[in-house]
Phi, psi and omega in degrees: 000136178278167180301314180298321179295322179295316179297322179295315177300322178296315181297319181293322181291324179293316182295322182294318180294324182292321182288341181286338182268000000 
């Protein structure tokens, strides 16, 4: 996994956690 992909995955997981609340 590239650095940009890792950052993107991190953003998506954070966004997913925000929508859960």
